Every structure is written in C-alpha cells, then in structure tokens.
C-alpha beads as a LAMMPS data file, in Angstrom:
LAMMPS data file: protein, C-alpha beads

335 atoms
334 bonds

1 atom types
1 bond types

-500.0 500.0 xlo xhi
-500.0 500.0 ylo yhi
-500.0 500.0 zlo zhi

Masses

1 110.0

Atoms # bond

1 1 1 4.521 14.504 -28.118
2 1 1 7.196 15.325 -25.480
3 1 1 9.729 12.599 -24.782
4 1 1 9.491 10.611 -21.484
5 1 1 12.596 12.433 -20.247
6 1 1 11.072 15.849 -20.964
7 1 1 7.818 14.863 -19.262
8 1 1 9.778 13.680 -16.222
9 1 1 11.717 16.961 -16.043
10 1 1 8.503 18.949 -16.235
11 1 1 7.009 16.864 -13.433
12 1 1 10.096 17.395 -11.265
13 1 1 9.982 21.167 -11.860
14 1 1 6.281 21.263 -11.003
15 1 1 6.804 19.313 -7.761
16 1 1 9.759 21.528 -6.845
17 1 1 7.566 24.600 -7.279
18 1 1 4.924 23.158 -4.966
19 1 1 7.594 22.218 -2.422
20 1 1 8.927 25.760 -2.388
21 1 1 5.478 27.181 -1.668
22 1 1 4.296 24.639 0.864
23 1 1 7.379 22.987 2.340
24 1 1 9.161 19.941 0.957
25 1 1 7.120 16.786 0.400
26 1 1 10.113 14.736 1.450
27 1 1 9.894 15.938 5.045
28 1 1 7.291 15.506 7.711
29 1 1 5.876 18.544 9.470
30 1 1 7.336 17.602 12.834
31 1 1 5.971 19.216 16.016
32 1 1 8.505 21.429 17.730
33 1 1 8.592 23.933 20.546
34 1 1 11.248 25.897 18.679
35 1 1 10.250 29.389 17.647
36 1 1 9.820 30.192 13.988
37 1 1 12.132 32.770 12.492
38 1 1 10.407 36.075 11.840
39 1 1 11.973 36.051 8.371
40 1 1 10.401 32.710 7.398
41 1 1 8.172 32.767 4.287
42 1 1 4.490 33.204 5.056
43 1 1 3.545 30.072 3.110
44 1 1 5.979 27.561 4.533
45 1 1 6.668 26.109 7.948
46 1 1 10.307 26.411 8.986
47 1 1 10.908 24.237 12.058
48 1 1 14.361 23.806 13.536
49 1 1 16.621 21.733 11.313
50 1 1 16.952 19.048 13.954
51 1 1 13.195 18.522 13.888
52 1 1 12.930 17.811 10.156
53 1 1 12.720 14.083 9.517
54 1 1 13.889 12.778 6.163
55 1 1 11.422 10.175 4.922
56 1 1 13.398 6.905 5.215
57 1 1 13.460 4.150 2.606
58 1 1 13.722 0.920 4.614
59 1 1 10.571 -0.520 6.255
60 1 1 12.204 -0.641 9.705
61 1 1 13.419 2.954 9.511
62 1 1 10.035 4.094 8.215
63 1 1 8.330 2.414 11.156
64 1 1 10.701 4.091 13.606
65 1 1 10.169 7.516 12.024
66 1 1 6.404 7.051 12.043
67 1 1 6.437 6.071 15.722
68 1 1 8.531 9.121 16.623
69 1 1 6.317 11.401 14.565
70 1 1 3.058 10.160 16.100
71 1 1 4.505 10.416 19.588
72 1 1 5.519 14.027 18.956
73 1 1 2.157 14.876 17.383
74 1 1 0.365 13.454 20.409
75 1 1 2.261 15.830 22.696
76 1 1 0.804 18.921 21.000
77 1 1 -2.251 20.125 22.994
78 1 1 -5.586 20.349 21.211
79 1 1 -7.078 23.806 20.760
80 1 1 -10.339 25.020 22.218
81 1 1 -12.770 26.665 19.764
82 1 1 -11.862 30.036 21.247
83 1 1 -8.113 29.442 20.824
84 1 1 -8.655 28.194 17.279
85 1 1 -10.648 31.291 16.312
86 1 1 -8.036 33.579 17.869
87 1 1 -5.166 31.912 16.008
88 1 1 -7.117 31.896 12.737
89 1 1 -7.697 35.631 13.046
90 1 1 -3.952 36.156 13.509
91 1 1 -3.232 33.966 10.478
92 1 1 -5.487 36.169 8.355
93 1 1 -3.384 39.136 9.458
94 1 1 -0.201 37.374 8.297
95 1 1 1.080 36.014 11.629
96 1 1 3.421 33.148 10.671
97 1 1 3.828 31.958 14.260
98 1 1 0.060 31.605 14.689
99 1 1 -0.131 29.729 11.382
100 1 1 2.493 27.249 12.539
101 1 1 0.697 26.764 15.868
102 1 1 -2.639 26.147 14.132
103 1 1 -1.123 23.624 11.733
104 1 1 0.781 21.702 14.394
105 1 1 -2.265 21.472 16.647
106 1 1 -4.166 19.705 13.843
107 1 1 -1.527 17.261 12.598
108 1 1 -3.173 14.335 14.392
109 1 1 -6.311 14.968 12.319
110 1 1 -4.222 14.461 9.169
111 1 1 -2.969 11.117 10.510
112 1 1 -6.550 9.997 11.163
113 1 1 -7.570 10.740 7.571
114 1 1 -4.359 9.334 6.060
115 1 1 -4.990 5.971 7.745
116 1 1 -8.207 5.641 5.731
117 1 1 -6.134 5.547 2.541
118 1 1 -3.594 2.917 3.563
119 1 1 -3.089 -0.030 1.180
120 1 1 -4.086 2.075 -1.840
121 1 1 -0.559 2.395 -3.179
122 1 1 1.436 4.777 -0.965
123 1 1 3.145 4.266 2.426
124 1 1 1.470 5.913 5.409
125 1 1 4.364 8.374 5.779
126 1 1 3.793 9.643 2.241
127 1 1 0.045 9.872 2.822
128 1 1 0.664 11.969 5.942
129 1 1 3.033 14.250 4.043
130 1 1 0.453 14.820 1.323
131 1 1 -2.281 15.356 3.897
132 1 1 -0.123 17.927 5.683
133 1 1 0.085 19.918 2.458
134 1 1 -3.705 19.893 2.276
135 1 1 -3.893 21.059 5.892
136 1 1 -1.574 23.987 5.125
137 1 1 -3.767 25.034 2.216
138 1 1 -6.853 24.813 4.433
139 1 1 -5.285 26.899 7.215
140 1 1 -4.414 29.635 4.717
141 1 1 -8.063 29.789 3.589
142 1 1 -9.833 29.143 6.899
143 1 1 -12.255 31.780 8.171
144 1 1 -13.846 30.889 11.547
145 1 1 -16.398 33.678 11.090
146 1 1 -18.268 31.389 8.693
147 1 1 -19.139 29.057 11.572
148 1 1 -17.136 25.928 10.665
149 1 1 -14.401 24.264 12.703
150 1 1 -10.982 23.896 11.108
151 1 1 -11.226 20.091 11.156
152 1 1 -14.496 20.245 9.227
153 1 1 -13.164 22.780 6.748
154 1 1 -9.767 21.133 6.243
155 1 1 -11.145 17.621 5.704
156 1 1 -11.822 18.235 2.003
157 1 1 -8.399 19.805 1.409
158 1 1 -6.574 16.966 3.167
159 1 1 -8.489 14.255 1.302
160 1 1 -8.063 16.020 -2.025
161 1 1 -4.298 16.285 -1.555
162 1 1 -4.027 12.601 -0.612
163 1 1 -6.223 11.458 -3.501
164 1 1 -4.242 13.444 -6.043
165 1 1 -1.021 11.924 -4.726
166 1 1 -2.509 8.435 -4.952
167 1 1 -3.639 9.102 -8.515
168 1 1 -0.247 10.370 -9.673
169 1 1 2.209 8.386 -7.531
170 1 1 0.406 5.431 -5.971
171 1 1 0.465 2.981 -8.863
172 1 1 2.573 1.913 -11.798
173 1 1 -0.510 2.519 -13.943
174 1 1 -1.823 5.988 -13.181
175 1 1 -5.492 6.196 -12.173
176 1 1 -7.717 9.271 -12.500
177 1 1 -8.599 10.999 -9.230
178 1 1 -12.267 10.021 -9.523
179 1 1 -11.277 6.340 -9.850
180 1 1 -9.103 6.580 -6.720
181 1 1 -12.128 8.083 -4.975
182 1 1 -14.369 5.216 -6.113
183 1 1 -11.795 2.620 -5.027
184 1 1 -11.694 4.291 -1.598
185 1 1 -15.497 4.147 -1.258
186 1 1 -15.445 0.540 -2.468
187 1 1 -13.204 -0.350 0.473
188 1 1 -15.570 1.409 2.887
189 1 1 -18.531 -0.488 1.404
190 1 1 -16.674 -3.789 1.801
191 1 1 -16.104 -3.083 5.498
192 1 1 -19.765 -2.132 6.077
193 1 1 -21.121 -5.218 4.315
194 1 1 -18.632 -7.526 6.038
195 1 1 -19.905 -6.301 9.406
196 1 1 -23.516 -6.681 8.258
197 1 1 -23.273 -10.067 6.546
198 1 1 -20.512 -11.685 8.582
199 1 1 -18.669 -12.558 5.353
200 1 1 -17.058 -10.905 2.353
201 1 1 -19.588 -9.282 0.037
202 1 1 -20.012 -10.464 -3.548
203 1 1 -19.492 -8.043 -6.465
204 1 1 -23.276 -7.993 -6.944
205 1 1 -23.857 -6.966 -3.317
206 1 1 -21.163 -4.298 -3.562
207 1 1 -22.743 -2.983 -6.767
208 1 1 -26.127 -2.667 -5.061
209 1 1 -24.590 -0.949 -2.028
210 1 1 -22.657 1.554 -4.155
211 1 1 -25.398 2.088 -6.763
212 1 1 -23.019 0.967 -9.515
213 1 1 -23.133 -1.747 -12.147
214 1 1 -21.542 -5.115 -11.392
215 1 1 -19.142 -4.584 -14.294
216 1 1 -18.015 -1.267 -12.807
217 1 1 -17.397 -2.858 -9.403
218 1 1 -15.335 -5.592 -11.080
219 1 1 -13.285 -2.900 -12.830
220 1 1 -12.655 -1.132 -9.508
221 1 1 -11.630 -4.392 -7.832
222 1 1 -9.132 -4.924 -10.643
223 1 1 -7.914 -1.316 -10.568
224 1 1 -6.852 -1.497 -6.936
225 1 1 -4.605 -4.521 -7.491
226 1 1 -0.970 -3.438 -7.364
227 1 1 1.323 -4.725 -10.156
228 1 1 4.117 -7.024 -9.005
229 1 1 7.490 -7.503 -10.641
230 1 1 8.140 -10.952 -12.105
231 1 1 11.600 -10.683 -10.535
232 1 1 10.117 -10.266 -7.046
233 1 1 11.325 -12.983 -4.611
234 1 1 8.719 -15.403 -3.299
235 1 1 10.134 -15.399 0.214
236 1 1 13.124 -14.708 2.415
237 1 1 14.170 -18.338 2.648
238 1 1 14.793 -19.197 -1.013
239 1 1 15.936 -17.685 -4.286
240 1 1 12.768 -18.448 -6.255
241 1 1 11.222 -15.589 -8.215
242 1 1 7.593 -14.955 -9.067
243 1 1 8.400 -15.715 -12.711
244 1 1 9.313 -19.262 -11.654
245 1 1 5.716 -20.056 -10.683
246 1 1 3.798 -18.176 -13.391
247 1 1 2.140 -20.755 -15.612
248 1 1 2.949 -20.982 -19.315
249 1 1 -0.457 -21.404 -20.948
250 1 1 1.145 -23.166 -23.923
251 1 1 3.042 -25.651 -21.790
252 1 1 1.816 -28.900 -20.346
253 1 1 0.565 -28.558 -16.770
254 1 1 3.030 -30.302 -14.416
255 1 1 0.252 -31.848 -12.375
256 1 1 -1.260 -33.440 -15.470
257 1 1 2.012 -35.029 -16.496
258 1 1 2.345 -36.403 -12.984
259 1 1 -1.157 -37.838 -13.046
260 1 1 -0.908 -39.258 -16.542
261 1 1 2.609 -40.586 -16.911
262 1 1 4.301 -40.947 -13.565
263 1 1 4.148 -43.960 -11.325
264 1 1 4.191 -43.828 -7.561
265 1 1 7.546 -45.587 -7.668
266 1 1 9.054 -42.751 -9.706
267 1 1 7.565 -40.160 -7.366
268 1 1 9.010 -41.903 -4.338
269 1 1 12.372 -41.962 -6.086
270 1 1 12.322 -38.267 -7.043
271 1 1 10.734 -36.686 -3.950
272 1 1 13.845 -37.094 -1.746
273 1 1 15.740 -34.972 -4.279
274 1 1 13.484 -32.000 -3.490
275 1 1 13.980 -29.692 -0.478
276 1 1 12.303 -31.252 2.553
277 1 1 9.572 -28.617 2.791
278 1 1 8.581 -28.876 -0.874
279 1 1 8.572 -32.674 -0.756
280 1 1 6.387 -32.631 2.356
281 1 1 3.907 -30.259 0.688
282 1 1 3.514 -32.646 -2.274
283 1 1 3.080 -35.642 0.036
284 1 1 0.309 -33.856 1.924
285 1 1 -1.293 -32.315 -1.162
286 1 1 -1.553 -35.522 -3.220
287 1 1 -1.928 -38.020 -0.372
288 1 1 1.300 -39.875 -1.116
289 1 1 2.665 -42.620 1.153
290 1 1 -0.876 -43.678 2.059
291 1 1 -1.925 -40.289 3.402
292 1 1 -5.129 -38.334 2.800
293 1 1 -5.111 -35.498 0.274
294 1 1 -5.171 -32.117 2.012
295 1 1 -6.251 -28.686 0.807
296 1 1 -3.892 -25.733 0.503
297 1 1 -5.527 -24.171 3.572
298 1 1 -4.999 -27.314 5.653
299 1 1 -1.350 -27.567 4.651
300 1 1 -0.889 -23.862 5.359
301 1 1 -2.295 -24.317 8.857
302 1 1 0.059 -27.237 9.510
303 1 1 3.123 -25.378 8.250
304 1 1 2.080 -21.917 9.513
305 1 1 2.150 -20.424 6.022
306 1 1 -0.510 -18.697 3.953
307 1 1 -2.569 -20.567 1.383
308 1 1 -0.944 -18.547 -1.406
309 1 1 2.566 -19.356 -0.174
310 1 1 1.743 -23.085 -0.102
311 1 1 0.393 -22.847 -3.660
312 1 1 3.587 -21.128 -4.817
313 1 1 5.825 -23.736 -3.167
314 1 1 3.700 -26.529 -4.638
315 1 1 4.111 -25.091 -8.149
316 1 1 7.861 -24.703 -7.656
317 1 1 8.119 -28.330 -6.496
318 1 1 6.030 -29.628 -9.409
319 1 1 8.154 -27.675 -11.881
320 1 1 11.309 -29.208 -10.380
321 1 1 9.809 -32.705 -10.602
322 1 1 8.884 -32.135 -14.219
323 1 1 12.437 -31.064 -15.055
324 1 1 13.781 -34.144 -13.259
325 1 1 11.474 -36.379 -15.287
326 1 1 12.488 -34.703 -18.546
327 1 1 16.155 -35.180 -17.691
328 1 1 15.475 -38.807 -16.764
329 1 1 13.631 -39.419 -20.047
330 1 1 16.432 -37.822 -22.068
331 1 1 18.982 -40.098 -20.385
332 1 1 16.840 -43.166 -21.173
333 1 1 16.447 -42.121 -24.827
334 1 1 20.179 -41.448 -25.160
335 1 1 20.938 -44.863 -23.718

Bonds

1 1 1 2
2 1 2 3
3 1 3 4
4 1 4 5
5 1 5 6
6 1 6 7
7 1 7 8
8 1 8 9
9 1 9 10
10 1 10 11
11 1 11 12
12 1 12 13
13 1 13 14
14 1 14 15
15 1 15 16
16 1 16 17
17 1 17 18
18 1 18 19
19 1 19 20
20 1 20 21
21 1 21 22
22 1 22 23
23 1 23 24
24 1 24 25
25 1 25 26
26 1 26 27
27 1 27 28
28 1 28 29
29 1 29 30
30 1 30 31
31 1 31 32
32 1 32 33
33 1 33 34
34 1 34 35
35 1 35 36
36 1 36 37
37 1 37 38
38 1 38 39
39 1 39 40
40 1 40 41
41 1 41 42
42 1 42 43
43 1 43 44
44 1 44 45
45 1 45 46
46 1 46 47
47 1 47 48
48 1 48 49
49 1 49 50
50 1 50 51
51 1 51 52
52 1 52 53
53 1 53 54
54 1 54 55
55 1 55 56
56 1 56 57
57 1 57 58
58 1 58 59
59 1 59 60
60 1 60 61
61 1 61 62
62 1 62 63
63 1 63 64
64 1 64 65
65 1 65 66
66 1 66 67
67 1 67 68
68 1 68 69
69 1 69 70
70 1 70 71
71 1 71 72
72 1 72 73
73 1 73 74
74 1 74 75
75 1 75 76
76 1 76 77
77 1 77 78
78 1 78 79
79 1 79 80
80 1 80 81
81 1 81 82
82 1 82 83
83 1 83 84
84 1 84 85
85 1 85 86
86 1 86 87
87 1 87 88
88 1 88 89
89 1 89 90
90 1 90 91
91 1 91 92
92 1 92 93
93 1 93 94
94 1 94 95
95 1 95 96
96 1 96 97
97 1 97 98
98 1 98 99
99 1 99 100
100 1 100 101
101 1 101 102
102 1 102 103
103 1 103 104
104 1 104 105
105 1 105 106
106 1 106 107
107 1 107 108
108 1 108 109
109 1 109 110
110 1 110 111
111 1 111 112
112 1 112 113
113 1 113 114
114 1 114 115
115 1 115 116
116 1 116 117
117 1 117 118
118 1 118 119
119 1 119 120
120 1 120 121
121 1 121 122
122 1 122 123
123 1 123 124
124 1 124 125
125 1 125 126
126 1 126 127
127 1 127 128
128 1 128 129
129 1 129 130
130 1 130 131
131 1 131 132
132 1 132 133
133 1 133 134
134 1 134 135
135 1 135 136
136 1 136 137
137 1 137 138
138 1 138 139
139 1 139 140
140 1 140 141
141 1 141 142
142 1 142 143
143 1 143 144
144 1 144 145
145 1 145 146
146 1 146 147
147 1 147 148
148 1 148 149
149 1 149 150
150 1 150 151
151 1 151 152
152 1 152 153
153 1 153 154
154 1 154 155
155 1 155 156
156 1 156 157
157 1 157 158
158 1 158 159
159 1 159 160
160 1 160 161
161 1 161 162
162 1 162 163
163 1 163 164
164 1 164 165
165 1 165 166
166 1 166 167
167 1 167 168
168 1 168 169
169 1 169 170
170 1 170 171
171 1 171 172
172 1 172 173
173 1 173 174
174 1 174 175
175 1 175 176
176 1 176 177
177 1 177 178
178 1 178 179
179 1 179 180
180 1 180 181
181 1 181 182
182 1 182 183
183 1 183 184
184 1 184 185
185 1 185 186
186 1 186 187
187 1 187 188
188 1 188 189
189 1 189 190
190 1 190 191
191 1 191 192
192 1 192 193
193 1 193 194
194 1 194 195
195 1 195 196
196 1 196 197
197 1 197 198
198 1 198 199
199 1 199 200
200 1 200 201
201 1 201 202
202 1 202 203
203 1 203 204
204 1 204 205
205 1 205 206
206 1 206 207
207 1 207 208
208 1 208 209
209 1 209 210
210 1 210 211
211 1 211 212
212 1 212 213
213 1 213 214
214 1 214 215
215 1 215 216
216 1 216 217
217 1 217 218
218 1 218 219
219 1 219 220
220 1 220 221
221 1 221 222
222 1 222 223
223 1 223 224
224 1 224 225
225 1 225 226
226 1 226 227
227 1 227 228
228 1 228 229
229 1 229 230
230 1 230 231
231 1 231 232
232 1 232 233
233 1 233 234
234 1 234 235
235 1 235 236
236 1 236 237
237 1 237 238
238 1 238 239
239 1 239 240
240 1 240 241
241 1 241 242
242 1 242 243
243 1 243 244
244 1 244 245
245 1 245 246
246 1 246 247
247 1 247 248
248 1 248 249
249 1 249 250
250 1 250 251
251 1 251 252
252 1 252 253
253 1 253 254
254 1 254 255
255 1 255 256
256 1 256 257
257 1 257 258
258 1 258 259
259 1 259 260
260 1 260 261
261 1 261 262
262 1 262 263
263 1 263 264
264 1 264 265
265 1 265 266
266 1 266 267
267 1 267 268
268 1 268 269
269 1 269 270
270 1 270 271
271 1 271 272
272 1 272 273
273 1 273 274
274 1 274 275
275 1 275 276
276 1 276 277
277 1 277 278
278 1 278 279
279 1 279 280
280 1 280 281
281 1 281 282
282 1 282 283
283 1 283 284
284 1 284 285
285 1 285 286
286 1 286 287
287 1 287 288
288 1 288 289
289 1 289 290
290 1 290 291
291 1 291 292
292 1 292 293
293 1 293 294
294 1 294 295
295 1 295 296
296 1 296 297
297 1 297 298
298 1 298 299
299 1 299 300
300 1 300 301
301 1 301 302
302 1 302 303
303 1 303 304
304 1 304 305
305 1 305 306
306 1 306 307
307 1 307 308
308 1 308 309
309 1 309 310
310 1 310 311
311 1 311 312
312 1 312 313
313 1 313 314
314 1 314 315
315 1 315 316
316 1 316 317
317 1 317 318
318 1 318 319
319 1 319 320
320 1 320 321
321 1 321 322
322 1 322 323
323 1 323 324
324 1 324 325
325 1 325 326
326 1 326 327
327 1 327 328
328 1 328 329
329 1 329 330
330 1 330 331
331 1 331 332
332 1 332 333
333 1 333 334
334 1 334 335
C-alpha cells in the first residue's frame, strides 16, 4: 500500500492537472470587462491578473472577498435565450471569448446552487469555486439545439462538482459521494417537515419522508457532524479548551461529589474563588443562596449565551470546585 506521503503527492499532482485544464481552484472566476487574450487556452478562462482573487484564509477577509465577488457577479447582465444560443454556437466553433462571456453570465447561478450546500463541510467560497468548474465543463458540452437552457443543463455538472469536493475535502473523515448526496437531501427534508409540522422532525418522520430506514437516517445525522479538535478553545474570553470539559467516564462526576459530600457552607466558601461568571452560573443552576434552580436555557437567556455555552462553563466551574475540594482534603489529611 502506498505511504501517506505518496498518496498525498499523487493527490496534489491530480489536482494540479485539473487546475491546468480548468483554471486554478484557488481562484474565483471573477467577472471582468477585460478582453481575453487570443492566445489563451481554449479550456481555461484567463481574466486580467488584477481580477483574480486569491481565496483568503481569515473569516473577515473571506467575507470581504465574497461580498466583492457577488457584487461583481451581479453587474453581469443576464442573457436572453437568443443571446445564449448564439454564444453557445460560437463556443462549439472554438470561440474562447464567447465561452468566457457565457460562463460569466451564469456565475450567479453557481452561487445559488452553492448556497444549498453550505454547512456541509466547506466554506461558501470553496463551494463556488468547485461549482464554477462544473459550469465550465457544462459550457464546453452545451448544445442549445437539443432544446435545454444552459441553467438546466449545467445544474447537474455544478452539483456533481460540488458534491465530489465535499466528499473528498469537506470532512476529516472522507464520505462517499452518494452519502454526501443523501446528507444533502436529509437537510432538505428537515426544512420541509419543519415548515409542515412547526417543529423539528423526529428521525422516524425523516425516515418516512425519505423512504429510508430509521437506522439509516440516524447514520446520516451522525455522518454530517463535523469533528472538533480537543484543543479547540471554548470561547474568546478564556483559555479553556474543549478537552477541559469532556467527561472522563471512569472518574467521579463532579456534580455527584457536590451533592453527596459537600455542605452549603463549603460551597459558599469556595464559590468566591471562581470567576464571577462561573460562580453566578452555579448559583443559578443549583439554586444556591435561597434561589430557585434554573435550567440551562433560562440561564443562557439571562446571560445572553447559548445553552451549550452555559453547559460548558458549568462543567468547567464544577471541575474547578472539585479540584479545590481535593486540595482542601489533602491539606486536612496532611495536617
């Protein structure tokens, strides 16, 4: 079996070959009024260098690039059926300028389709790039004499390109293309049933809607969950990592030790040693100081945080209390 390094090199060579034929995946096809060089390859768009946008890496820069791109795409006039047929005929005769015009006039259609695949593992910019490659392939094969519009014909090519990218790049654990397709349709079914029922659908209802078994739906729901690093920070305001709040199944649950062996006097003594926010969450959660116990949702609403964030902070606070109690007990034993 080839080594991981060899497999990576092969993948890079394969992607480089595709980029040479269709234009680099690391650049957006950016609308431009600049003329295409007559010497440009027939299978690649060659816009002016100033109109190539490098795909940025920071969220803010990506948002700025996406805004600029969509604004530029919106400035390209739509084609009438007659104009589309005329350009397509020129493309079939090898007219590179007509090919570029036809592609640029349909870039907004790629954006529309790419948006359907958001939150499946790739940023929208990458989805658009992959969809643009599918559009190029469709334009090269489009024949208006068969009676179809380019948008109808290119839809399959655009979706196929996006789905293949999602399957190979979208997740740490690679999913087959057909699974990516099923996950996509699962999301569509969830939206339909939510509108119908006024609530989130159960796995059983989703299975009936999709004509699949409940077990298969559960597998798809699991497959679309994105892995998270244990070193990922829990928030911008502290240094806690996800690993700090993952429960050790072999360890005693902090809440149980609090309930079983800790007096209110000890809690009142230790709580002030916690950060104010964490101490307040425990007071509200367990009804300390004569208060009423509140749910995670209620505390989240009071503190303008999500339920999950409150749960994480609660676990961090309980872990700190447990360490304090262990240190206190060790001091007592030593004495």
